[in-house]
PANULUM-17802 format. One record per residue: residue number from 1; z, y, x of N, C-alpha, C in turn. Coordinates in steps of 0.02 Angstrom, whole numbers, m for minus. Example, Ala and Ser with C-alpha at 12.3 -4.5 7.8 and 13.67 -1.06 7.14 Angstrom:
PANULUM-17802
[1,[390,m284,660],[390,m225,615],[390,m165,660]],
[2,[354,m112,642],[357,m53,684],[394,2,645]],
***
This chain:
PANULUM-17802
[1,[m7621,m3062,6219],[m7680,m3069,6177],[m7741,m3068,6222]],
[2,[m7781,m3118,6214],[m7841,m3125,6255],[m7899,m3089,6221]],
[3,[m7936,m3050,6260],[m7992,m3013,6233],[m8056,m3036,6266]],
[4,[m8104,m3054,6227],[m8168,m3077,6253],[m8219,m3020,6248]],
[5,[m8259,m3012,6299],[m8308,m2958,6300],[m8376,m2979,6273]],
[6,[m8384,m3041,6253],[m8449,m3062,6229],[m8463,m3031,6160]],
[7,[m8525,m3014,6150],[m8546,m2981,6088],[m8534,m3024,6027]],
[8,[m8550,m3088,6033],[m8543,m3133,5975],[m8470,m3141,5955]],
[9,[m8427,m3150,6004],[m8356,m3160,5986],[m8326,m3096,5956]],
[10,[m8348,m3037,5980],[m8324,m2975,5950],[m8347,m2970,5877]],
[11,[m8409,m2991,5864],[m8432,m2990,5794],[m8391,m3036,5750]],
[12,[m8376,m3095,5776],[m8339,m3143,5736],[m8266,m3120,5727]],
[13,[m8236,m3090,5780],[m8168,m3066,5775],[m8161,m3010,5724]],
[14,[m8212,m2969,5718],[m8208,m2912,5673],[m8236,m2927,5604]],
[15,[m8249,m2988,5590],[m8273,m3011,5525],[m8340,m2979,5505]],
[16,[m8383,m2973,5554],[m8450,m2947,5540],[m8501,m3002,5538]],
[17,[m8484,m3057,5509],[m8529,m3114,5506],[m8594,m3098,5470]],
[18,[m8593,m3060,5414],[m8658,m3044,5382],[m8705,m3006,5428]],
[19,[m8679,m2960,5469],[m8722,m2923,5515],[m8750,m2969,5568]],
[20,[m8709,m3016,5591],[m8733,m3064,5640],[m8789,m3107,5610]],
[21,[m8780,m3128,5549],[m8831,m3169,5516],[m8895,m3130,5505]],
[22,[m8889,m3066,5489],[m8947,m3024,5480],[m8984,m3016,5546]],
[23,[m8948,m3005,5600],[m8978,m2999,5666],[m9012,m3064,5686]],
[24,[m8978,m3119,5674],[m9006,m3185,5692],[m9069,m3199,5652]],
[25,[m9069,m3185,5588],[m9127,m3199,5547],[m9186,m3153,5566]],
[26,[m9171,m3091,5585],[m9226,m3047,5605],[m9257,m3071,5670]],
[27,[m9217,m3097,5716],[m9246,m3125,5778],[m9288,m3187,5764]],
[28,[m9264,m3229,5718],[m9304,m3288,5700],[m9370,m3268,5668]],
[29,[m9367,m3216,5625],[m9428,m3191,5593],[m9476,m3163,5646]],
[30,[m9450,m3126,5694],[m9492,m3096,5746],[m9527,m3150,5787]],
[31,[m9490,m3201,5809],[m9520,m3253,5851],[m9568,m3298,5812]],
[32,[m9555,m3308,5748],[m9602,m3346,5708],[m9667,m3307,5698]],
[33,[m9661,m3241,5692],[m9722,m3199,5686],[m9761,m3201,5751]],
[34,[m9727,m3201,5808],[m9761,m3204,5872],[m9797,m3271,5883]],
[35,[m9771,m3324,5853],[m9804,m3389,5858],[m9870,m3390,5819]],
[36,[m9873,m3352,5765],[m9931,m3355,5720],[m9983,m3301,5735]],
[37,[m9963,m3244,5761],[m10009,m3189,5773],[m10005,m3167,5845]],
[38,[m10053,m3126,5865],[m10055,m3099,5933],[m10000,m3046,5941]],
[39,[m9972,m3042,6000],[m9916,m2996,6012],[m9937,m2923,6003]],
[40,[m9999,m2906,6017],[m10021,m2837,6007],[m10021,m2819,5933]],
[41,[m10035,m2865,5889],[m10034,m2852,5818],[m9962,m2850,5792]],
[42,[m9921,m2896,5813],[m9852,m2898,5790],[m9814,m2836,5816]],
[43,[m9830,m2813,5876],[m9796,m2755,5905],[m9808,m2691,5866]],
[44,[m9863,m2687,5830],[m9877,m2627,5790],[m9823,m2618,5736]],
[45,[m9797,m2673,5711],[m9747,m2668,5657],[m9680,m2641,5682]],
[46,[m9671,m2635,5747],[m9610,m2604,5773],[m9606,m2531,5754]],
[47,[m9663,m2500,5741],[m9663,m2430,5720],[m9630,m2421,5651]],
[48,[m9624,m2474,5613],[m9592,m2470,5548],[m9516,m2470,5552]],
[49,[m9489,m2490,5608],[m9417,m2498,5615],[m9377,m2434,5601]],
[50,[m9396,m2376,5628],[m9358,m2315,5612],[m9361,m2296,5537]],
[51,[m9418,m2307,5506],[m9426,m2291,5436],[m9383,m2337,5392]],
[52,[m9382,m2401,5408],[m9340,m2448,5371],[m9266,m2433,5382]],
[53,[m9248,m2413,5443],[m9179,m2393,5457],[m9159,m2332,5417]],
[54,[m9204,m2284,5410],[m9191,m2224,5371],[m9180,m2242,5298]],
[55,[m9221,m2286,5271],[m9212,m2307,5201],[m9145,m2342,5192]],
[56,[m9127,m2385,5240],[m9061,m2417,5237],[m9004,m2368,5241]],
[57,[m9011,m2316,5283],[m8959,m2265,5289],[m8952,m2225,5224]],
[58,[m9008,m2214,5190],[m9005,m2178,5126],[m8966,m2219,5074]],
[59,[m8976,m2284,5073],[m8941,m2325,5023],[m8869,m2339,5042]],
[60,[m8857,m2359,5104],[m8791,m2382,5124],[m8745,m2326,5148]],
[61,[m8773,m2275,5180],[m8732,m2221,5208],[m8739,m2156,5169]],
[62,[m8778,m2157,5116],[m8789,m2099,5072],[m8816,m2039,5111]],
[63,[m8862,m2051,5156],[m8895,m1997,5192],[m8950,m1968,5149]],
[64,[m8968,m1905,5163],[m9021,m1872,5124],[m9089,m1892,5151]],
[65,[m9137,m1897,5106],[m9205,m1915,5123],[m9249,m1854,5108]],
[66,[m9255,m1809,5158],[m9290,m1746,5148],[m9365,m1752,5152]],
[67,[m9398,m1696,5141],[m9471,m1694,5141],[m9502,m1710,5208]],
[68,[m9472,m1686,5263],[m9500,m1700,5329],[m9495,m1774,5346]],
[69,[m9440,m1805,5325],[m9432,m1877,5337],[m9481,m1917,5294]],
[70,[m9492,m1894,5234],[m9540,m1928,5191],[m9611,m1922,5220]],
[71,[m9628,m1864,5245],[m9693,m1854,5277],[m9700,m1898,5339]],
[72,[m9648,m1900,5380],[m9650,m1941,5441],[m9656,m2015,5423]],
[73,[m9620,m2037,5372],[m9625,m2107,5351],[m9694,m2123,5323]],
[74,[m9722,m2077,5285],[m9789,m2088,5258],[m9842,m2091,5313]],
[75,[m9835,m2048,5363],[m9882,m2050,5419],[m9875,m2115,5459]],
[76,[m9813,m2138,5466],[m9801,m2201,5500],[m9833,m2259,5463]],
[77,[m9823,m2261,5397],[m9854,m2313,5357],[m9930,m2310,5360]],
[78,[m9957,m2250,5359],[m10030,m2242,5365],[m10055,m2266,5433]],
[79,[m10018,m2250,5485],[m10037,m2272,5552],[m10036,m2348,5560]],
[80,[m9984,m2380,5532],[m9981,m2453,5535],[m10038,m2483,5495]],
[81,[m10052,m2455,5437],[m10107,m2480,5395],[m10173,m2474,5433]],
[82,[m10187,m2416,5462],[m10250,m2406,5497],[m10255,m2451,5559]],
[83,[m10200,m2464,5592],[m10202,m2506,5652],[m10210,m2580,5636]],
[84,[m10189,m2602,5576],[m10191,m2673,5560],[m10247,m2692,5512]],
[85,[m10284,m2645,5487],[m10336,m2662,5439],[m10396,m2695,5475]],
[86,[m10431,m2734,5438],[m10491,m2768,5464],[m10550,m2721,5459]],
[87,[m10587,m2714,5512],[m10645,m2670,5512],[m10707,m2710,5497]],
***
């Protein structure tokens, strides 16, 4: 049995095509945003990634969403809002 070490072939062998498509679409979204806006503005939205991951973990992995995580997420959203608003 031949085993390939490439990431893409492992995804396809394990039937994780939806995850591959999600990864691919997120990269396309990222690069299209970089074409339209300045990288310093687009980079600010990377701070939302842990909060979005936490929300996904709550739905898909049934993790608890406690008060400290809610506070941290709210502060993150506030920080992104303040950094991207027009003065």
